[in-house]
N, C-alpha and C positions, 0 to 999 in steps of 0.2 A: 419606783424600778431607776437605779444608775444607771447616766448614760454614758459609754466610754467613746472616745476619738468624736471622730466628724461623720455627719452624711455624706453622703454622693454628691448631694448638692452645696452644701457647705467646701466642700471641698473644690467644687468647680467653680464656686463662688471666688473663692481665697485666690483659685488658681487666674480669672479673669480679671480679678484685683492688681494681681501682681502682673500679670500682662500690659495692663492698660500702664502700671505706676513705670514699667522701663521703656515701654515707649514713649512716655512723657521724658524719663530722663535721662535717656542714653544718649540723644541729641544734644542735650544740655550740656552732659559730662563731656561728650565730643568736643563741642564748642567750647569749653572752660580750657580742654586741651591744648586745642588748637590757638585759640588766644595767647596761653602761656607760653607755648613754642614761639608765635610771631614775639611776642615782648621779649623775650630772649634772644631773637635774632636782631630784633631794632636796638637793645641794649650793644649789643656785639658791634653793630655799624658803627654806632655812636662811639664805642672804645676804639674803633680802628681809624675812624676818623679825624679824634683827639690826638691819636699817636703820630699821624701821618702830619699834621698841621704842626707839632711839635718837631718832627723828623726834619721836617724841611725850611725851618726857622734856620737849624743849623745847615745841615746839605741842601742848600739853597739852589747847587747845579743840577739836581732832581726836578726843577720846576721846570713846565713848559716854557718855551722861549717867546714864540708865537701868538697872538691871539686867536683863537681858536683850537690852539692845538692842546693836547693832552702828552701825559703820562700817566703810569700804573708802578706803586709801591704794593709790592705782594706784603701779606701778613707776614709771611716766615723774614722778609726783610725787616720790618719792624721788630720782630722777637729776636734777630742775629745783634741788630742795633741798639738793644735792651729801651725799644720805647713802649715794647707792648711785653708786661708783664707777666701774664699766664697765656695760655694757649686758647683758642677760640674752639669754643666745643659747642653742641646743641643740645636740645635736650634730653637728646638720647646718650650725650656722652660721644658722640661721632665726632672727630679732627674735623675743623673746618680750615686748618693752614695752610693746607695745600693750594686750596683754588680761590681761597680769598683775596681781595685785593681792594685798593682803593686808586678810585680813577680823580685826576687833577685837572683839570682844563681851566687855561686860561682864559677869563672872560673880557679884560681889560689890561691897561699897561700897568697896573698896580695890585688887582684882584683876582683870588682863585677860585673856583668851585672844587670841594672835595665831596665825593660820593662814594660810599661804601659797598662793595658787593661781598657778601657772606655765601658760601658754596661749601655744605659739610659731607661727609661722607662720599657717596657715587654720584651725588648730585650733578647734572651736566653743566658743564657752563657754557654761556651762548657764545659763538662767534665771534662776535662783536667786540666780546672782551678778551678776544685771543688773537690781536692785533699780527699781523705780518713783522718781521722785526727786521729791520733795516740790512744791508749786504755792506761787509765790510772786507778792503781786500787790501794787505800789505807785502810789499816786494822791494828788494833791495836792485836798480838797476845801475850799473857801474859805481859811480862815488854817492849816490844819493837814495835816499828812502821815499819811495811813493804810495799814497794812502789814496784809495778809491771808496766813497761812500755813497748808497744810495738807498732813498726809502723803503725799498724791497726790491725782490728777486722779477717779480713783473713789472717793475717800473713805473706801476698804477698808484703809489702812496710817494708824498714827498719827503724828504728829510725836512728834520725841526732842528737838530743842535747836534754837536758833537763835539768831543775833546781827545786829547790824544797827550800821552806821557814819553818822553824817550830816556831810556835806562842806560849808562856804560857801564864796562869793567873795563882794568888793564891787565894782563898776565893772569895769572889765577886770584884775582882779587873777585868778591862779588858785586855784581849790578848795581848800581846808585843812580836813581833818577837826577838827570841834569836839565832837562826842561820839561815842563808843564804848562800846555796851550791855554788853561781854564776852558770851561764852557765858550763853543762859537757857536751864535745862531746864526741858523741860513735860509732860514722862513722858505723852506719849501722848495731849495735849489738841490740838486744832487751838488757832491762835492769832489774837487779831485786837489791834494794839497802833496808838494816836493820839495824836498828837505834837502840839502847837500852835508853829507854826513860830516865835513871838516867843520861844521857848525860846532859840534860837540865833542869831537876826538881829537887827541893829538894822533895824526896820521903817522909819526914817527915809532910807534909804542903798537905791539902787537894789542889788540885791541877788539872787545865784544860790543855786540850794541843790539840791543831789542826793544821795540815798541809794541805799546798798548794803547787802543783805540776804544772808547764809548761811544755811541751814538742813539740818537732816537727819532722818528719819524713823528709824523704829526699825527697818525691814529695813537698814539704812544707806545706802540713797540719800540723794543729795547733791544741791542746788541754788545755785546763786548769781547774784545778778541786783541789775543797776544800772539804777536810774531815768533817764529822761530828767533833763535840766537845767532846773529848774522856774525860773521867771525872776520875780522880787518886784517888782513896781512901788514 
């Protein structure tokens, strides 16, 4: 007599074998997927670090000034400066550009450590990677421009370095940079700068003046501020 199909015992045996295979295979597949994702992230970190090293070879003012101090360069900064060719993505094609960055720490007089951090999609960025920004104040007092800078609002983080640029314009002409301080290291001190307007303008002519300030604190926090345009009669 010809046998059609499977007996109940055969079906149960087949289901049991398939169940055993799934128990063995699924963890291994998950492990492979996890390892693949981690490999992708490590590759992205290396790309970020290499881009940051190339970037700071040109933009040396972005390096921390004091030993032990840090600065951060974001993935978006590197992409905008053309040091990062492609957007960073994880294995699920989620963008990692918004919160990924490279931390640069000065370890000696001539050496720097580069460490990349990659966060994708809705991953939470640790608080230590979002340091407080320096506080900058710019005001015109009489014929002087005064700049006050401190490490953070609570005055618990020290300033590392700052720079400022002064631009002037005459009549209806556009503003033109006339003075750039370059990067100034302050090694943990808050600072105040007062400059006489007459150092940069001809007071006999109707003039406008604007000040641009950048500052880093020792934890890597960064702030950039431009003043309003001051009219000088």
